[in-house]
C-alpha positions in Angstrom: 70.1 59.2 86.0 71.0 61.6 83.2 70.3 65.3 82.6 71.0 67.3 79.4 72.1 70.9 78.9 73.7 72.8 76.0 76.7 74.0 78.0 78.2 72.8 81.3 80.6 74.9 83.2 82.9 73.2 85.8 83.8 75.5 88.7 82.2 78.6 90.0 85.3 80.8 90.5 85.7 84.1 88.6 86.1 82.3 85.3 83.2 79.9 85.8 80.8 82.7 86.9 81.5 84.8 83.8 81.4 81.7 81.5 78.1 80.5 82.9 76.5 83.9 82.9 77.6 84.6 79.4 76.5 81.3 77.9 73.0 81.6 79.5 72.7 85.2 78.4 73.2 84.1 74.8 70.2 81.8 75.1 71.5 78.3 75.6 70.6 76.1 78.6 73.6 76.2 80.9 74.6 74.2 84.0 77.2 75.5 86.5 78.7 72.8 88.7 80.6 73.7 91.9 82.0 71.9 94.9 80.4 74.4 97.3 77.6 76.8 96.4 78.4 78.9 99.4 81.8 79.7 97.9 80.7 81.1 94.5 83.2 83.7 93.1 85.3 83.3 96.3 88.1 85.7 96.5 90.7 83.1 97.3 93.6 85.5 97.8 93.3 89.3 98.3 89.9 90.9 98.6 90.5 93.3 95.7 89.7 93.6 92.0 91.7 95.4 89.4 95.1 97.0 89.5 97.7 97.7 86.8 96.3 96.3 83.5 93.9 94.0 85.5 91.6 97.0 86.0 91.5 97.5 82.2 90.4 93.8 81.8 87.5 94.3 84.3 86.4 97.4 82.4 86.5 95.4 79.2 84.5 92.6 80.8 81.9 95.1 81.8 81.8 96.8 78.4 81.1 93.4 76.7 78.2 92.7 79.1 80.0 90.6 81.8 79.3 91.1 85.5 82.6 91.5 87.3 82.5 95.3 87.2 79.0 95.5 88.4 79.6 93.1 91.3 82.8 94.9 92.2 81.2 98.3 92.4 78.3 97.0 94.5 80.7 95.3 97.0 83.5 97.9 96.9 84.7 99.4 100.2 87.5 101.4 98.6 88.3 102.5 95.1 91.5 104.0 93.7 92.6 104.9 90.2 96.3 103.9 90.0 99.0 105.6 88.0 97.2 109.0 87.8 100.6 110.7 87.8 101.3 109.0 84.4 99.5 109.1 81.1 96.0 107.8 80.6 97.2 104.7 78.7 98.3 103.2 82.1 95.6 104.6 84.4 94.2 101.5 86.2 91.2 101.2 88.4 91.4 99.0 91.6 88.9 98.3 94.3 88.9 96.7 97.7 85.8 94.5 98.0 83.8 93.1 100.9 84.7 89.4 100.4 81.4 88.0 101.6 79.3 90.6 99.7 81.2 89.9 96.5 80.3 86.2 96.7 76.7 86.9 97.8 76.1 89.4 95.0 77.6 87.1 92.3 75.3 84.2 93.5 72.3 86.5 93.3 73.3 87.4 89.7 73.6 83.7 88.7 70.4 82.7 90.4 68.5 85.4 88.5 70.1 84.6 85.1 67.5 83.0 82.9 68.5 79.6 81.5 71.2 79.0 84.1 71.0 76.1 86.6 73.4 75.1 89.4 74.5 71.8 90.9 76.7 71.2 93.9 79.1 68.4 93.2 82.6 67.5 92.0 83.3 66.5 88.4 85.4 63.4 88.1 85.3 62.8 84.4 84.6 64.7 81.2 82.7 62.6 78.7 84.4 62.4 75.3 83.1 60.6 72.3 84.6 60.6 68.8 86.8 63.5 69.8 84.0 65.7 71.0 82.9 66.7 74.6 79.6 65.1 75.4 79.1 65.9 79.1 80.5 65.1 82.6 80.3 62.5 85.3 80.3 63.6 89.0 81.4 62.2 92.3 77.8 61.6 93.2 77.5 59.3 90.2 75.3 61.7 88.1 75.8 62.0 84.4 75.1 65.3 82.7 75.1 65.4 79.0 76.1 68.6 77.1 77.1 69.9 73.7 80.0 71.9 75.1 81.9 71.8 78.4 83.9 74.7 79.9 86.6 73.7 82.5 87.3 76.4 85.0 88.6 74.4 88.0 91.1 77.0 89.3 93.5 75.6 91.8 91.4 72.6 92.6 92.8 70.1 90.2 95.3 68.1 92.3 95.4 71.0 94.8 98.0 70.7 97.5 98.6 73.3 100.2 101.9 73.9 102.0 102.5 75.5 105.4 106.1 74.7 106.4 106.4 70.9 106.5 102.6 70.5 106.6 100.9 69.4 103.4 97.1 69.4 103.0 95.2 68.4 100.0 92.7 71.1 98.9 91.9 73.8 96.4 91.6 76.4 99.2 91.6 76.3 103.0 88.9 73.9 104.2 87.9 73.0 100.7 88.7 69.6 99.0 90.9 69.1 95.9 89.4 67.6 92.7 90.8 64.5 91.2 90.2 62.5 88.1 90.0 65.1 85.3 93.7 65.9 85.0 94.6 62.2 84.9 91.8 61.5 82.3 92.9 64.4 80.0 96.6 63.6 80.3 95.8 60.1 79.2 93.9 61.5 76.2 97.0 63.4 75.1 96.8 66.8 76.9 100.1 68.2 78.1 99.8 69.1 81.8 102.1 70.4 84.5 102.1 71.9 88.0 102.2 75.5 89.1 102.3 77.3 92.5 100.7 80.4 94.0 100.3 81.6 97.5 98.4 83.7 99.9 99.3 85.8 103.0 98.3 85.6 106.6 94.9 87.0 107.8 95.2 89.3 110.8 92.7 90.3 113.5 92.5 94.1 113.2 91.8 94.4 117.0 95.4 93.4 117.7 97.0 96.0 115.4 98.5 99.2 116.8 97.0 101.5 114.1 98.9 104.6 115.4 102.0 103.0 114.0 100.6 102.5 110.5 100.3 104.9 107.6 96.7 105.6 106.5 95.9 105.1 102.8 92.4 106.5 101.8 90.6 105.7 98.6 89.5 108.1 95.9 86.3 110.0 96.4 85.3 110.8 92.8 83.2 109.6 89.9 85.4 106.7 88.9 84.1 103.1 89.1 84.3 99.9 87.2 80.9 99.5 85.5 79.9 101.8 82.6 76.3 101.4 83.5 75.1 104.8 84.8 72.8 103.0 87.3 75.6 101.2 89.1 77.4 102.9 92.0 79.4 102.1 95.1 76.9 101.6 97.9 78.9 100.2 100.8 80.7 102.1 103.5 84.2 103.0 102.3 87.2 101.9 104.4 90.9 102.9 104.3 93.9 100.6 103.9 97.1 101.0 106.0 100.7 100.4 105.3 103.6 99.1 107.4 107.2 98.0 106.7 109.3 95.0 107.5 112.7 95.7 109.0 116.1 94.0 109.2 115.0 92.0 112.3 112.0 90.7 110.3 114.3 89.6 107.6 116.6 87.8 110.1 113.7 85.8 111.4 112.5 84.9 107.9 116.0 83.8 106.8 116.1 81.6 109.9 113.0 79.8 108.6 114.3 79.3 105.1 115.5 75.7 105.7 111.8 74.9 106.6 110.4 76.7 103.6 108.8 74.4 101.0 110.0 76.8 98.4 113.7 76.3 99.3 114.0 72.8 100.7 112.7 71.0 97.7 109.2 70.3 99.0 107.7 72.4 96.2 109.0 71.7 92.7 106.6 73.8 90.6 107.1 77.5 89.6 105.5 80.4 91.3 104.5 83.9 90.0 107.6 86.1 89.4 105.6 89.3 89.9 103.9 88.3 93.2 106.7 86.7 95.1 106.4 85.3 98.6 108.1 87.3 101.5 110.8 84.6 101.7 111.5 85.0 98.0 111.8 88.8 98.4 114.4 88.6 101.1 116.5 86.2 99.0 116.0 88.0 95.6 116.4 91.5 97.1 118.9 90.7 99.8 120.2 94.3 99.8 116.8 95.8 100.8 116.3 96.6 104.5 112.5 96.9 104.3 109.5 95.9 102.3 106.2 97.6 102.2 103.1 95.7 103.4 99.4 96.7 103.0 96.8 96.0 105.6 93.6 95.6 103.5 90.2 95.1 105.2 88.3 92.0 104.2 84.9 93.6 104.5 82.7 96.5 105.4 82.3 95.5 109.0 84.8 92.7 109.7 88.0 93.0 111.8 89.8 90.6 109.4 92.7 92.1 107.4 94.7 90.7 104.5 98.4 91.5 104.7 99.3 92.2 101.1 103.0 91.6 100.4 103.4 88.9 103.0 102.6 85.8 101.0 104.3 82.9 102.6 104.5 79.1 103.0 106.9 79.3 106.1 105.9 77.4 109.3 103.3 79.1 111.4 105.7 80.0 114.2 108.1 81.7 111.8 105.3 83.7 110.2 104.0 84.9 113.6 107.5 85.7 115.0 108.3 87.7 111.8 105.1 89.7 112.1 105.7 90.5 115.8 109.0 92.1 114.8 107.0 94.9 113.0 106.1 97.6 115.6 102.5 98.0 114.6 102.1 94.2 114.8 103.9 93.6 118.0 100.8 92.1 119.6 99.4 90.5 116.5 96.7 87.9 116.5 96.1 85.9 113.3 93.0 84.2 112.0 95.0 81.8 109.7 98.6 81.6 108.4 99.7 82.2 104.8 100.2 79.1 102.6 101.4 78.1 99.2 99.3 75.9 96.9 100.3 73.7 94.0 97.8 72.7 91.3 97.5 71.2 87.8 97.3 73.3 84.7 97.3 72.6 81.0 99.6 74.0 78.4 97.5 76.8 76.8 99.2 76.4 73.4 96.8 73.4 73.1 93.9 76.0 72.7 92.5 78.0 69.9 91.9 81.8 70.3 88.3 80.9 71.2 89.7 78.9 74.2 88.4 75.7 72.6 90.9 72.8 72.9 92.5 71.5 69.8 92.3 67.9 70.9 88.6 67.8 71.9 85.9 69.7 70.0 83.5 71.5 72.3 85.8 71.4 75.3 87.0 74.9 76.5 89.5 75.8 79.2 89.5 79.1 81.1 91.3 80.6 84.2 94.1 79.1 86.2 93.9 75.8 84.4 95.5 77.7 81.5 98.5 78.8 83.7 97.3 82.3 84.6 97.0 84.0 88.0 94.5 86.6 89.0 90.7 87.0 89.3 90.6 89.4 86.4 92.6 87.3 83.9 90.4 84.3 84.9 87.1 86.3 84.4 88.2 87.6 81.0 88.9 84.1 79.8 85.7 82.8 81.3 83.6 85.3 79.4 85.3 84.4 76.1 85.0 80.7 76.7 81.4 80.9 77.8 80.4 83.1 74.8 82.2 80.7 72.3 80.6 77.6 73.8 77.2 79.2 73.4 77.9 80.3 69.9 79.1 76.8 68.9 75.9 75.3 70.2 73.9 77.9 68.1 76.1 77.3 65.1 77.2 80.9 64.9 80.6 82.5 64.1 83.1 82.3 66.9 84.0 85.4 69.0 87.6 86.5 69.3 89.4 89.7 70.3 92.6 91.0 68.6 95.6 92.4 70.4 94.7 96.0 69.3 91.1 95.6 70.5 91.4 94.5 74.1 93.7 93.5 76.9 91.7 90.3 76.9 92.9 89.8 73.3 96.5 90.3 74.4 96.0 87.9 77.2 94.6 85.1 75.1 97.0 85.6 72.2 99.9 85.4 74.6 98.6 82.2 76.2 97.8 80.3 73.0 100.8 81.5 71.1 103.6 81.7 73.6 102.4 79.3 76.4 103.5 79.8 80.0 106.5 78.8 82.1 105.2 80.6 85.2 101.8 81.9 86.3 100.9 84.5 83.8 99.6 87.9 84.9 98.7 90.9 82.8 100.7 94.2 82.7 100.3 97.3 80.6 103.7 96.6 79.2 102.5 93.4 77.6 100.2 95.4 75.3 102.0 97.1 72.4 98.9 99.2 71.7 98.1 100.3 75.2 97.2 103.9 74.3 94.3 102.3 72.2 93.3 100.0 75.1 92.7 102.6 77.8 90.3 101.9 80.6 88.2 105.1 79.9 87.0 103.9 76.4 86.6 100.2 76.8 82.8 100.7 76.3 83.5 102.5 73.0 85.7 99.6 71.8 83.8 96.6 73.0 80.1 97.3 73.8 79.1 97.2 70.1 80.8 93.8 69.9 79.1 92.6 73.1 75.7 93.9 71.8 76.1 92.3 68.4 76.5 88.8 69.9 73.6 89.3 72.4 75.7 89.6 75.6 75.5 93.4 76.2 71.9 94.5 76.9 70.1 97.2 74.9 70.3 99.5 77.9 74.0 99.2 78.0 74.3 99.8 74.3 72.1 102.9 74.4 74.1 104.3 77.3 77.3 103.9 75.3 75.8 105.6 72.2 74.5 108.5 74.4 77.9 108.9 76.0 79.6 108.9 72.5 77.2 111.5 71.2 77.8 113.8 74.1 81.6 113.3 74.1 81.8 114.0 70.4 79.6 117.1 70.7 81.9 118.4 73.4 85.0 117.8 71.3 83.3 119.5 68.3 82.7 122.6 70.6 86.3 122.6 71.7 87.5 122.3 68.1 85.4 125.2 66.9 85.2 127.7 69.7 87.7 130.6 69.5 89.2 132.1 72.7 90.2 135.8 72.7 93.6 136.6 74.3 92.1 139.1 76.8 89.5 136.6 77.8 92.0 134.3 79.6 95.0 136.5 80.1 94.5 137.0 83.9 93.8 133.3 84.4 96.8 132.1 82.5 99.1 134.3 84.4 97.6 133.1 87.7 98.4 129.5 86.9 101.9 130.2 85.7 101.1 129.9 82.0 102.3 132.4 79.3 99.4 134.6 78.1 98.2 134.4 74.5 99.5 136.8 71.9 96.4 136.4 69.8 93.1 134.5 69.8 93.3 130.7 69.4 90.9 127.8 69.2 89.9 126.3 72.5 91.6 123.0 71.4 95.0 124.8 71.2 94.6 126.1 74.7 93.6 122.7 76.1 96.7 121.1 74.6 98.8 122.9 77.2 99.7 120.2 79.8 98.8 122.4 82.8 95.3 123.2 81.6 92.1 121.1 81.7 88.5 121.3 80.7 87.5 121.8 84.4 89.9 124.7 84.8 88.9 126.3 81.6 85.1 126.1 82.1 85.6 128.3 85.2 86.9 131.2 83.0 85.2 130.5 79.7 81.4 131.0 80.2 80.5 129.5 76.8 82.3 126.3 77.6 80.6 126.0 81.0 77.2 126.8 79.5 77.7 124.1 76.9 78.6 121.5 79.5 75.7 122.5 81.8 73.2 122.3 79.0 74.4 119.5 76.7 76.2 117.0 78.9 74.2 114.7 81.1 74.8 115.6 84.8 75.1 112.1 86.2 77.8 111.2 83.7 79.3 114.7 83.2 82.7 114.0 84.8 83.1 110.7 82.9 82.3 112.4 79.5 84.6 115.4 80.2 87.5 113.0 81.0 87.0 111.0 77.8 86.8 114.0 75.6 89.8 115.6 77.2 91.9 112.5 76.7 91.0 112.3 73.0 91.9 116.0 72.5 95.2 115.9 74.3 96.4 112.6 73.0 94.9 112.6 69.5 98.3 112.6 67.7 99.6 109.6 69.8 96.3 107.7 69.3 96.2 108.2 65.5 99.9 107.2 65.2 99.4 104.0 67.3 96.2 103.2 65.3 98.3 103.4 62.0 101.0 101.2 63.5 98.4 98.7 64.6 96.7 98.6 61.2 100.1 97.9 59.5 101.1 95.1 61.9 97.6 93.4 62.1 97.6 92.9 58.3 99.7 89.8 59.0 96.8 88.5 61.0 94.7 88.6 57.9 96.9 86.1 56.2 95.5 82.6 57.0 98.1 80.0 57.6 96.5 77.1 59.5 96.4 73.8 57.4 98.2 75.3 54.4 101.8 74.2 55.1 103.5 71.0 56.2 106.2 72.6 58.4 108.3 69.5 58.9 108.8 69.2 55.1 110.1 72.8 54.8 113.8 72.4 55.4 114.5 76.1 54.8 112.9 76.7 58.2 115.1 76.3 61.3 114.6 73.2 63.3 113.2 75.2 66.2 110.7 76.9 63.9 109.5 73.6 62.4 109.0 72.1 65.8 107.1 75.1 67.3 105.0 75.8 64.2 104.0 72.1 64.1 103.1 72.1 67.8 101.2 75.4 68.0 99.8 75.3 64.4 99.1 79.0 64.2 96.0 80.4 62.7 97.7 83.3 60.8 101.1 84.6 59.8 100.6 87.3 62.5 100.3 84.6 65.2 103.3 82.7 63.8 105.4 85.9 64.1 104.6 86.1 67.8 105.8 82.6 68.6 109.1 82.8 70.7 111.9 81.5 68.5 110.3 82.2 65.2 112.6 84.6 63.4 111.8 87.2 60.7 113.6 85.0 58.2 111.2 82.1 59.1 108.3 84.5 58.5 109.7 85.5 55.1 109.8 81.8 54.1 106.2 81.3 55.2 105.2 84.4 53.2 107.0 83.0 50.1 105.2 79.6 50.5 101.9 81.5 50.6 102.8 83.3 47.4 103.2 86.6 49.1 
């Protein structure tokens, strides 16, 4: 029995859902294969989306026409904008989601996506003929033919969970691991290795002494993930709570270290440096007497809580004893312990920027199989892989994002250029142009691109154009309106600002750090009248914020744009296929080896390979006649 599709996506996690939705939206017949259709877009670890830099990625996915932002808003039970005390370049949205609702809404999206089919099964083999992906074969003995295949298997390839000395095969608790694909691709020549991640204990909220915790409410303002005006948070909002470990907690954890798979040799693979287990924290930061933990609700109505900051693979009895040493958790009851999981991944330097593999045409990798960690990083890769699989089927130009265009561009360039030696997660510090990649203007940057390829719908594109027109009109008013000194003298004194000596443009007044459009519209009637009459009410706060950021940070933005333009010129110099690196003895040995292995597309990409020096780049430029 055989069936044929244009694109097959393996795995229905965050990468797989975005890949399948994107491919089908671009008009090619798409099949999504998953082990369990009841676990689509499962939040395997914490029930949250976004965070530092991750939130920017979700805004970019939404701007391009992906669905993670919409699903997050519709399932959110708390929203916060992180880093508001800092500049807008690092403002990062984050939401707690109802775990069950998130999965349910995603399934509804997929089931109502035209041209997308689903199949519940496990893929055991990718069909490859003449160096091209031709389909897949499943555990049920079914063969599906396809022109392109997208692998998004997450932690399921060779998945092995650890809880103390106990080892259980699986991609998640109560879900089987997947075997066959890693072994097949390794035999074909793909470089593969193992990585580790972990998840914390789940707690019954009825057993928590909430009076001994600190309340952490969400934001109650206009911010959300999706740029679509019609999408809003609709679920009951719930708070999080914080508690702290103590020295007694650490003594108990240290007692369990000999039984920790991380420290007794049971786990050999590398875990994420920036999301360490609680046992790693007490070893690495031995001088700290406490660590903050977050009790995060798993849903709108459930009593289940996720203990963020307490990821662990220690034996169950040690985990419980350590929790009981925290006053608020003295009588704690748990639903299940934390565990570590090891899984297979593939060296991402074996990929093009489209996420197509170099070894097999029409085969794409996205998500944790590329050595990343995080729902958001996976979803961003999934969208790019799904789009490019569809474009390849249609014979159209591939879709890529540059480092100065999107955090997704930074993510993919880092992966395919530098590779990974630990699970990769995104930070704002990884983006050299982060003031250009703000979360507030992701729609301005990317919706035209998403619309051009057919992913972002007309309604989204028109909403972006309307927002831009209103934003620019407000900026023009601010640039041209003149404020008389007497008009704001009393107000400036009341807020501790020096009064004006003469009239100024409204822009000059707004540049003062202590002043904002909202404050000034209360004392400048003409500004208020303009906003009330010319700015759409339902998007008013969003448009005001965008305009204010552009006014206040215009100098920084222009300077970074100039720097980006200078540096990205190197990415216009094509390199791939033009030089036999092994024959260029003027290059260092390390440079010859790495350039041969990665085979960069451009001089710009070559310059970002670790170990490639400026002298090596000069030699390449000379060889290109530059």
